[in-house]
HTML snippet that shows the backbone in 3Dmol.js (N, CA, C, O; Angstrom):
<script src="https://3Dmol.org/build/3Dmol-min.js"></script>
<div id="view" style="width:600px;height:400px;position:relative"></div>
<script>
const pdb = `
ATOM      1  N   MET A   1       0.832  -1.218  -0.321  1.00  0.00           N
ATOM      2  CA  MET A   1      -0.117  -0.128   0.459  1.00  0.00           C
ATOM      3  C   MET A   1       0.832   1.555  -0.052  1.00  0.00           C
ATOM      4  O   MET A   1       2.026   1.657   0.232  1.00  0.00           O
ATOM      5  N   PHE A   2       0.245   2.467  -0.633  1.00  0.00           N
ATOM      6  CA  PHE A   2       1.386   3.410  -0.569  1.00  0.00           C
ATOM      7  C   PHE A   2       0.232   4.711  -0.646  1.00  0.00           C
ATOM      8  O   PHE A   2      -0.869   4.640  -1.191  1.00  0.00           O
ATOM      9  N   TYR A   3       0.794   5.876   0.039  1.00  0.00           N
ATOM     10  CA  TYR A   3      -0.287   6.933   0.104  1.00  0.00           C
ATOM     11  C   TYR A   3       0.643   8.098  -0.648  1.00  0.00           C
ATOM     12  O   TYR A   3       1.842   8.268  -0.426  1.00  0.00           O
ATOM     13  N   ILE A   4       0.181   8.532  -1.179  1.00  0.00           N
ATOM     14  CA  ILE A   4       0.936  10.054  -2.353  1.00  0.00           C
ATOM     15  C   ILE A   4       0.356  11.784  -1.911  1.00  0.00           C
ATOM     16  O   ILE A   4      -0.725  12.338  -2.113  1.00  0.00           O
ATOM     17  N   SER A   5       1.431  12.184  -1.343  1.00  0.00           N
ATOM     18  CA  SER A   5       1.100  13.525  -1.134  1.00  0.00           C
ATOM     19  C   SER A   5       1.805  14.524  -2.244  1.00  0.00           C
ATOM     20  O   SER A   5       2.537  14.178  -3.171  1.00  0.00           O
ATOM     21  N   MET A   6       1.458  15.624  -1.955  1.00  0.00           N
ATOM     22  CA  MET A   6       1.897  16.823  -3.092  1.00  0.00           C
ATOM     23  C   MET A   6       3.518  16.430  -3.113  1.00  0.00           C
ATOM     24  O   MET A   6       4.061  16.373  -4.216  1.00  0.00           O
ATOM     25  N   TYR A   7       4.321  16.151  -1.878  1.00  0.00           N
ATOM     26  CA  TYR A   7       5.722  15.864  -2.139  1.00  0.00           C
ATOM     27  C   TYR A   7       6.007  14.499  -1.789  1.00  0.00           C
ATOM     28  O   TYR A   7       7.228  14.363  -1.862  1.00  0.00           O
ATOM     29  N   ALA A   8       5.583  13.673  -1.522  1.00  0.00           N
ATOM     30  CA  ALA A   8       6.117  12.093  -0.896  1.00  0.00           C
ATOM     31  C   ALA A   8       5.408  11.394  -1.261  1.00  0.00           C
ATOM     32  O   ALA A   8       4.215  11.664  -1.397  1.00  0.00           O
ATOM     33  N   CYS A   9       6.131   9.857  -1.633  1.00  0.00           N
ATOM     34  CA  CYS A   9       5.066   8.899  -1.482  1.00  0.00           C
ATOM     35  C   CYS A   9       5.689   8.071  -0.221  1.00  0.00           C
ATOM     36  O   CYS A   9       6.814   8.284   0.231  1.00  0.00           O
ATOM     37  N   VAL A  10       4.805   7.123   0.257  1.00  0.00           N
ATOM     38  CA  VAL A  10       5.161   7.063   1.506  1.00  0.00           C
ATOM     39  C   VAL A  10       4.398   5.472   0.981  1.00  0.00           C
ATOM     40  O   VAL A  10       3.439   5.484   0.209  1.00  0.00           O
ATOM     41  N   TYR A  11       4.945   4.257   1.487  1.00  0.00           N
ATOM     42  CA  TYR A  11       4.822   2.629   1.297  1.00  0.00           C
ATOM     43  C   TYR A  11       4.811   2.090   2.631  1.00  0.00           C
ATOM     44  O   TYR A  11       5.625   2.403   3.499  1.00  0.00           O
ATOM     45  N   ALA A  12       3.667   1.098   2.802  1.00  0.00           N
ATOM     46  CA  ALA A  12       3.643   0.765   4.238  1.00  0.00           C
ATOM     47  C   ALA A  12       3.619  -0.652   4.211  1.00  0.00           C
ATOM     48  O   ALA A  12       3.237  -1.128   3.142  1.00  0.00           O
ATOM     49  N   ASP A  13       3.987  -1.606   5.278  1.00  0.00           N
ATOM     50  CA  ASP A  13       3.774  -3.312   4.687  1.00  0.00           C
ATOM     51  C   ASP A  13       2.693  -3.238   5.688  1.00  0.00           C
ATOM     52  O   ASP A  13       2.326  -2.310   6.408  1.00  0.00           O
ATOM     53  N   VAL A  14       2.259  -4.501   5.545  1.00  0.00           N
ATOM     54  CA  VAL A  14       0.712  -5.323   6.058  1.00  0.00           C
ATOM     55  C   VAL A  14       0.540  -4.938   7.318  1.00  0.00           C
ATOM     56  O   VAL A  14      -0.635  -4.814   7.663  1.00  0.00           O
ATOM     57  N   SER A  15       1.468  -4.682   8.211  1.00  0.00           N
ATOM     58  CA  SER A  15       0.883  -3.983   9.606  1.00  0.00           C
ATOM     59  C   SER A  15       1.110  -2.465   9.689  1.00  0.00           C
ATOM     60  O   SER A  15       1.289  -1.919  10.777  1.00  0.00           O
ATOM     61  N   GLY A  16       1.103  -1.874   8.674  1.00  0.00           N
ATOM     62  CA  GLY A  16       0.781  -0.415   8.738  1.00  0.00           C
ATOM     63  C   GLY A  16       2.330   0.493   9.132  1.00  0.00           C
ATOM     64  O   GLY A  16       2.341   1.716   9.272  1.00  0.00           O
ATOM     65  N   GLN A  17       3.362  -0.239   9.245  1.00  0.00           N
ATOM     66  CA  GLN A  17       4.832   0.328   9.352  1.00  0.00           C
ATOM     67  C   GLN A  17       5.339   1.066   8.037  1.00  0.00           C
ATOM     68  O   GLN A  17       5.421   0.554   6.920  1.00  0.00           O
ATOM     69  N   VAL A  18       5.587   2.070   8.308  1.00  0.00           N
ATOM     70  CA  VAL A  18       6.143   2.851   7.090  1.00  0.00           C
ATOM     71  C   VAL A  18       7.491   1.942   6.527  1.00  0.00           C
ATOM     72  O   VAL A  18       8.193   1.369   7.360  1.00  0.00           O
ATOM     73  N   THR A  19       7.753   1.862   5.304  1.00  0.00           N
ATOM     74  CA  THR A  19       8.944   0.836   4.882  1.00  0.00           C
ATOM     75  C   THR A  19       9.838   1.836   3.728  1.00  0.00           C
ATOM     76  O   THR A  19      11.042   1.698   3.513  1.00  0.00           O
ATOM     77  N   LYS A  20       9.009   2.786   3.105  1.00  0.00           N
ATOM     78  CA  LYS A  20       9.892   3.815   2.003  1.00  0.00           C
ATOM     79  C   LYS A  20       9.168   5.167   2.334  1.00  0.00           C
ATOM     80  O   LYS A  20       7.945   5.242   2.461  1.00  0.00           O
ATOM     81  N   GLU A  21       9.927   6.107   2.448  1.00  0.00           N
ATOM     82  CA  GLU A  21       9.560   7.301   2.136  1.00  0.00           C
ATOM     83  C   GLU A  21      10.174   7.902   0.671  1.00  0.00           C
ATOM     84  O   GLU A  21      11.383   7.867   0.442  1.00  0.00           O
ATOM     85  N   THR A  22       9.394   8.342  -0.092  1.00  0.00           N
ATOM     86  CA  THR A  22      10.255   9.153  -1.214  1.00  0.00           C
ATOM     87  C   THR A  22       9.940  10.202  -1.369  1.00  0.00           C
ATOM     88  O   THR A  22       8.770  10.227  -1.750  1.00  0.00           O
ATOM     89  N   THR A  23      10.541  11.551  -1.243  1.00  0.00           N
ATOM     90  CA  THR A  23      10.269  13.139  -1.480  1.00  0.00           C
ATOM     91  C   THR A  23      11.240  13.629  -2.790  1.00  0.00           C
ATOM     92  O   THR A  23      12.416  13.271  -2.848  1.00  0.00           O
ATOM     93  N   LYS A  24      10.698  14.376  -3.698  1.00  0.00           N
ATOM     94  CA  LYS A  24      11.077  14.767  -4.902  1.00  0.00           C
ATOM     95  C   LYS A  24      12.219  15.876  -4.194  1.00  0.00           C
ATOM     96  O   LYS A  24      11.740  16.787  -3.520  1.00  0.00           O
ATOM     97  N   LEU A  25      13.097  15.830  -4.285  1.00  0.00           N
ATOM     98  CA  LEU A  25      14.200  17.053  -3.926  1.00  0.00           C
ATOM     99  C   LEU A  25      14.268  17.904  -5.171  1.00  0.00           C
ATOM    100  O   LEU A  25      13.835  19.048  -5.040  1.00  0.00           O
ATOM    101  N   THR A  26      14.709  17.573  -6.296  1.00  0.00           N
ATOM    102  CA  THR A  26      14.961  18.380  -7.338  1.00  0.00           C
ATOM    103  C   THR A  26      14.198  17.481  -8.417  1.00  0.00           C
ATOM    104  O   THR A  26      13.515  16.530  -8.038  1.00  0.00           O
ATOM    105  N   LYS A  27      14.334  17.816  -9.823  1.00  0.00           N
ATOM    106  CA  LYS A  27      13.747  17.228 -10.930  1.00  0.00           C
ATOM    107  C   LYS A  27      14.412  16.224 -11.283  1.00  0.00           C
ATOM    108  O   LYS A  27      13.841  15.507 -12.104  1.00  0.00           O
ATOM    109  N   ASN A  28      15.695  15.827 -10.869  1.00  0.00           N
ATOM    110  CA  ASN A  28      16.524  14.362 -10.905  1.00  0.00           C
ATOM    111  C   ASN A  28      16.932  13.820  -9.815  1.00  0.00           C
ATOM    112  O   ASN A  28      17.628  12.806  -9.861  1.00  0.00           O
ATOM    113  N   LYS A  29      16.608  14.343  -8.753  1.00  0.00           N
ATOM    114  CA  LYS A  29      16.957  13.987  -7.336  1.00  0.00           C
ATOM    115  C   LYS A  29      15.822  13.684  -6.540  1.00  0.00           C
ATOM    116  O   LYS A  29      15.052  14.631  -6.378  1.00  0.00           O
ATOM    117  N   ASP A  30      15.417  12.251  -5.822  1.00  0.00           N
ATOM    118  CA  ASP A  30      14.802  12.180  -4.631  1.00  0.00           C
ATOM    119  C   ASP A  30      15.782  11.954  -3.350  1.00  0.00           C
ATOM    120  O   ASP A  30      16.988  11.710  -3.333  1.00  0.00           O
ATOM    121  N   VAL A  31      14.922  12.107  -2.363  1.00  0.00           N
ATOM    122  CA  VAL A  31      15.524  11.753  -0.950  1.00  0.00           C
ATOM    123  C   VAL A  31      14.528  10.620  -0.785  1.00  0.00           C
ATOM    124  O   VAL A  31      13.330  10.885  -0.888  1.00  0.00           O
ATOM    125  N   VAL A  32      14.978   9.218  -0.505  1.00  0.00           N
ATOM    126  CA  VAL A  32      14.352   8.307  -0.213  1.00  0.00           C
ATOM    127  C   VAL A  32      14.825   7.653   1.181  1.00  0.00           C
ATOM    128  O   VAL A  32      16.024   7.490   1.408  1.00  0.00           O
ATOM    129  N   LYS A  33      13.993   7.346   1.951  1.00  0.00           N
ATOM    130  CA  LYS A  33      13.941   6.937   3.912  1.00  0.00           C
ATOM    131  C   LYS A  33      13.375   5.781   3.362  1.00  0.00           C
ATOM    132  O   LYS A  33      12.388   5.603   2.649  1.00  0.00           O
ATOM    133  N   ASN A  34      14.483   4.796   4.004  1.00  0.00           N
ATOM    134  CA  ASN A  34      14.028   3.503   4.086  1.00  0.00           C
ATOM    135  C   ASN A  34      14.130   2.747   5.417  1.00  0.00           C
ATOM    136  O   ASN A  34      15.196   2.789   6.032  1.00  0.00           O
ATOM    137  N   TYR A  35      12.965   1.980   5.954  1.00  0.00           N
ATOM    138  CA  TYR A  35      12.588   1.673   7.040  1.00  0.00           C
ATOM    139  C   TYR A  35      12.698   0.208   7.495  1.00  0.00           C
ATOM    140  O   TYR A  35      11.644  -0.398   7.308  1.00  0.00           O
ATOM    141  N   SER A  36      13.764  -0.592   8.086  1.00  0.00           N
ATOM    142  CA  SER A  36      13.311  -2.319   8.439  1.00  0.00           C
ATOM    143  C   SER A  36      13.032  -2.120   9.548  1.00  0.00           C
ATOM    144  O   SER A  36      13.351  -1.199  10.299  1.00  0.00           O
ATOM    145  N   TYR A  37      12.214  -3.277   9.741  1.00  0.00           N
ATOM    146  CA  TYR A  37      11.650  -3.705  11.058  1.00  0.00           C
ATOM    147  C   TYR A  37      12.192  -5.407  11.515  1.00  0.00           C
ATOM    148  O   TYR A  37      12.663  -6.223  10.724  1.00  0.00           O
ATOM    149  N   ASP A  38      12.011  -5.573  12.683  1.00  0.00           N
ATOM    150  CA  ASP A  38      12.534  -6.865  13.175  1.00  0.00           C
ATOM    151  C   ASP A  38      11.676  -7.799  13.400  1.00  0.00           C
ATOM    152  O   ASP A  38      10.689  -7.493  12.730  1.00  0.00           O
ATOM    153  N   SER A  39      11.495  -8.663  13.898  1.00  0.00           N
ATOM    154  CA  SER A  39      10.289  -9.592  13.875  1.00  0.00           C
ATOM    155  C   SER A  39       9.189  -9.449  15.123  1.00  0.00           C
ATOM    156  O   SER A  39       8.043  -9.894  15.174  1.00  0.00           O
ATOM    157  N   ALA A  40       9.850  -8.760  16.003  1.00  0.00           N
ATOM    158  CA  ALA A  40       8.866  -8.066  16.989  1.00  0.00           C
ATOM    159  C   ALA A  40       8.514  -6.161  16.434  1.00  0.00           C
ATOM    160  O   ALA A  40       8.325  -5.113  17.052  1.00  0.00           O
ATOM    161  N   ASP A  41       8.561  -6.451  15.351  1.00  0.00           N
ATOM    162  CA  ASP A  41       8.098  -5.041  14.743  1.00  0.00           C
ATOM    163  C   ASP A  41       9.031  -3.737  15.436  1.00  0.00           C
ATOM    164  O   ASP A  41       8.493  -2.638  15.573  1.00  0.00           O
ATOM    165  N   ASN A  42      10.458  -3.961  15.851  1.00  0.00           N
ATOM    166  CA  ASN A  42      10.851  -2.788  16.379  1.00  0.00           C
ATOM    167  C   ASN A  42      11.522  -2.563  14.907  1.00  0.00           C
ATOM    168  O   ASN A  42      11.750  -3.380  14.015  1.00  0.00           O
ATOM    169  N   LYS A  43      11.773  -1.051  14.985  1.00  0.00           N
ATOM    170  CA  LYS A  43      12.840  -0.302  13.653  1.00  0.00           C
ATOM    171  C   LYS A  43      13.824  -0.811  13.738  1.00  0.00           C
ATOM    172  O   LYS A  43      14.441  -0.360  14.703  1.00  0.00           O
ATOM    173  N   SER A  44      14.619  -1.938  12.956  1.00  0.00           N
ATOM    174  CA  SER A  44      16.186  -2.190  13.263  1.00  0.00           C
ATOM    175  C   SER A  44      16.921  -1.716  12.209  1.00  0.00           C
ATOM    176  O   SER A  44      18.097  -2.077  12.207  1.00  0.00           O
ATOM    177  N   ALA A  45      16.323  -0.544  10.720  1.00  0.00           N
ATOM    178  CA  ALA A  45      17.209   0.239  10.554  1.00  0.00           C
ATOM    179  C   ALA A  45      16.826   1.576   9.705  1.00  0.00           C
ATOM    180  O   ALA A  45      15.696   1.730   9.242  1.00  0.00           O
ATOM    181  N   PHE A  46      17.408   2.105   9.614  1.00  0.00           N
ATOM    182  CA  PHE A  46      16.747   3.298   8.930  1.00  0.00           C
ATOM    183  C   PHE A  46      17.897   3.992   7.907  1.00  0.00           C
ATOM    184  O   PHE A  46      18.915   4.496   8.381  1.00  0.00           O
ATOM    185  N   LYS A  47      17.638   3.970   6.498  1.00  0.00           N
ATOM    186  CA  LYS A  47      18.611   4.714   5.796  1.00  0.00           C
ATOM    187  C   LYS A  47      17.842   5.932   5.054  1.00  0.00           C
ATOM    188  O   LYS A  47      16.634   6.058   4.854  1.00  0.00           O
ATOM    189  N   VAL A  48      19.085   6.928   4.652  1.00  0.00           N
ATOM    190  CA  VAL A  48      18.454   8.054   4.141  1.00  0.00           C
ATOM    191  C   VAL A  48      19.503   7.992   2.748  1.00  0.00           C
ATOM    192  O   VAL A  48      20.732   7.926   2.778  1.00  0.00           O
ATOM    193  N   LYS A  49      18.719   8.031   1.673  1.00  0.00           N
ATOM    194  CA  LYS A  49      19.492   8.179   0.367  1.00  0.00           C
ATOM    195  C   LYS A  49      19.065   9.392  -0.601  1.00  0.00           C
ATOM    196  O   LYS A  49      18.067   9.341  -1.320  1.00  0.00           O
ATOM    197  N   VAL A  50      19.803  10.313  -0.542  1.00  0.00           N
ATOM    198  CA  VAL A  50      19.692  11.233  -1.756  1.00  0.00           C
ATOM    199  C   VAL A  50      20.273  11.225  -2.862  1.00  0.00           C
ATOM    200  O   VAL A  50      21.492  11.395  -2.881  1.00  0.00           O
ATOM    201  N   GLY A  51      19.537  11.024  -4.083  1.00  0.00           N
ATOM    202  CA  GLY A  51      19.857  10.560  -5.343  1.00  0.00           C
ATOM    203  C   GLY A  51      20.985   9.069  -5.217  1.00  0.00           C
ATOM    204  O   GLY A  51      20.467   8.192  -4.525  1.00  0.00           O
ATOM    205  N   ASP A  52      21.922   8.817  -5.588  1.00  0.00           N
ATOM    206  CA  ASP A  52      22.340   7.575  -5.508  1.00  0.00           C
ATOM    207  C   ASP A  52      23.100   7.897  -4.186  1.00  0.00           C
ATOM    208  O   ASP A  52      23.213   6.780  -3.680  1.00  0.00           O
ATOM    209  N   ALA A  53      23.629   8.704  -3.422  1.00  0.00           N
ATOM    210  CA  ALA A  53      24.438   8.638  -2.538  1.00  0.00           C
ATOM    211  C   ALA A  53      23.630   8.529  -0.970  1.00  0.00           C
ATOM    212  O   ALA A  53      22.910   9.402  -0.485  1.00  0.00           O
ATOM    213  N   THR A  54      23.935   7.375  -0.437  1.00  0.00           N
ATOM    214  CA  THR A  54      23.533   7.464   1.030  1.00  0.00           C
ATOM    215  C   THR A  54      24.180   8.414   1.961  1.00  0.00           C
ATOM    216  O   THR A  54      25.406   8.465   2.055  1.00  0.00           O
ATOM    217  N   LYS A  55      23.406   9.150   2.635  1.00  0.00           N
ATOM    218  CA  LYS A  55      23.702  10.016   3.354  1.00  0.00           C
ATOM    219  C   LYS A  55      23.704   9.936   4.853  1.00  0.00           C
ATOM    220  O   LYS A  55      24.398  10.713   5.508  1.00  0.00           O
ATOM    221  N   LEU A  56      22.807   8.847   5.526  1.00  0.00           N
ATOM    222  CA  LEU A  56      22.477   8.610   6.445  1.00  0.00           C
ATOM    223  C   LEU A  56      22.206   6.783   6.522  1.00  0.00           C
ATOM    224  O   LEU A  56      21.505   6.196   5.698  1.00  0.00           O
ATOM    225  N   SER A  57      23.050   5.971   7.888  1.00  0.00           N
ATOM    226  CA  SER A  57      22.468   4.699   7.805  1.00  0.00           C
ATOM    227  C   SER A  57      22.768   4.498   9.171  1.00  0.00           C
ATOM    228  O   SER A  57      23.771   4.839   9.798  1.00  0.00           O
ATOM    229  N   LEU A  58      21.691   3.857   9.567  1.00  0.00           N
ATOM    230  CA  LEU A  58      21.455   3.731  11.266  1.00  0.00           C
ATOM    231  C   LEU A  58      20.787   2.598  11.647  1.00  0.00           C
ATOM    232  O   LEU A  58      19.583   2.505  11.408  1.00  0.00           O
ATOM    233  N   SER A  59      21.523   1.519  12.334  1.00  0.00           N
ATOM    234  CA  SER A  59      21.368   0.068  12.998  1.00  0.00           C
ATOM    235  C   SER A  59      20.279   0.036  14.425  1.00  0.00           C
ATOM    236  O   SER A  59      20.545   0.870  15.290  1.00  0.00           O
ATOM    237  N   TYR A  60      19.943  -0.224  14.496  1.00  0.00           N
ATOM    238  CA  TYR A  60      18.791  -0.514  15.951  1.00  0.00           C
ATOM    239  C   TYR A  60      19.194  -1.937  16.501  1.00  0.00           C
ATOM    240  O   TYR A  60      19.225  -2.937  15.783  1.00  0.00           O
ATOM    241  N   GLU A  61      19.477  -1.931  17.746  1.00  0.00           N
ATOM    242  CA  GLU A  61      19.504  -3.068  18.556  1.00  0.00           C
ATOM    243  C   GLU A  61      18.509  -3.422  19.765  1.00  0.00           C
ATOM    244  O   GLU A  61      18.355  -2.596  20.665  1.00  0.00           O
ATOM    245  N   TYR A  62      18.007  -4.338  19.779  1.00  0.00           N
ATOM    246  CA  TYR A  62      17.217  -4.150  21.385  1.00  0.00           C
ATOM    247  C   TYR A  62      17.339  -5.722  22.047  1.00  0.00           C
ATOM    248  O   TYR A  62      17.647  -6.828  21.603  1.00  0.00           O
ATOM    249  N   ASP A  63      16.887  -5.131  23.467  1.00  0.00           N
ATOM    250  CA  ASP A  63      17.170  -6.325  24.029  1.00  0.00           C
ATOM    251  C   ASP A  63      15.866  -7.113  24.371  1.00  0.00           C
ATOM    252  O   ASP A  63      14.763  -6.590  24.210  1.00  0.00           O
ATOM    253  N   GLY A  64      15.998  -8.234  24.791  1.00  0.00           N
ATOM    254  CA  GLY A  64      14.674  -9.282  24.889  1.00  0.00           C
ATOM    255  C   GLY A  64      13.225  -8.853  25.125  1.00  0.00           C
ATOM    256  O   GLY A  64      12.203  -9.426  24.749  1.00  0.00           O
ATOM    257  N   SER A  65      13.368  -7.583  25.913  1.00  0.00           N
ATOM    258  CA  SER A  65      12.038  -7.052  26.143  1.00  0.00           C
ATOM    259  C   SER A  65      11.792  -5.781  25.336  1.00  0.00           C
ATOM    260  O   SER A  65      11.058  -4.879  25.738  1.00  0.00           O
ATOM    261  N   SER A  66      12.660  -5.755  23.794  1.00  0.00           N
ATOM    262  CA  SER A  66      12.267  -4.703  22.968  1.00  0.00           C
ATOM    263  C   SER A  66      12.334  -3.320  23.734  1.00  0.00           C
ATOM    264  O   SER A  66      11.409  -2.508  23.760  1.00  0.00           O
ATOM    265  N   ARG A  67      13.538  -3.171  24.343  1.00  0.00           N
ATOM    266  CA  ARG A  67      13.808  -2.031  24.619  1.00  0.00           C
ATOM    267  C   ARG A  67      15.210  -1.768  24.059  1.00  0.00           C
ATOM    268  O   ARG A  67      16.066  -2.653  24.044  1.00  0.00           O
ATOM    269  N   LEU A  68      15.414  -0.572  23.615  1.00  0.00           N
ATOM    270  CA  LEU A  68      16.666   0.053  22.753  1.00  0.00           C
ATOM    271  C   LEU A  68      17.877  -0.094  23.413  1.00  0.00           C
ATOM    272  O   LEU A  68      18.161   0.639  24.360  1.00  0.00           O
ATOM    273  N   ILE A  69      18.615  -0.960  23.016  1.00  0.00           N
ATOM    274  CA  ILE A  69      20.167  -0.712  23.657  1.00  0.00           C
ATOM    275  C   ILE A  69      21.216  -0.196  22.622  1.00  0.00           C
ATOM    276  O   ILE A  69      22.346  -0.112  23.103  1.00  0.00           O
ATOM    277  N   SER A  70      21.118   0.123  21.483  1.00  0.00           N
ATOM    278  CA  SER A  70      22.142   0.644  20.847  1.00  0.00           C
ATOM    279  C   SER A  70      21.576   1.273  19.215  1.00  0.00           C
ATOM    280  O   SER A  70      20.524   0.870  18.718  1.00  0.00           O
ATOM    281  N   VAL A  71      22.344   2.154  18.635  1.00  0.00           N
ATOM    282  CA  VAL A  71      21.925   2.416  17.593  1.00  0.00           C
ATOM    283  C   VAL A  71      23.206   2.508  16.761  1.00  0.00           C
ATOM    284  O   VAL A  71      23.146   2.779  15.562  1.00  0.00           O
TER     285      VAL A  71
END
`;
const viewer = $3Dmol.createViewer("view");
viewer.addModel(pdb, "pdb");
viewer.setStyle({}, {cartoon: {color: "spectrum"}});
viewer.zoomTo();
viewer.render();
</script>
């Protein structure tokens, strides 16, 4: 499923969590944000690309109680 606004397309998985958001920056460049989730539905990764260049990449780790322990 995806939603379209004036500036962005947002894609969600079957549980409704955002997996990808694309925003038009210029005619030839988009800002793409990708989100990944673990089996407990915690965010496990986040990446931002502008055009072909990765500008930010984060990984998240949780303990057995789904508490964030590292980024």
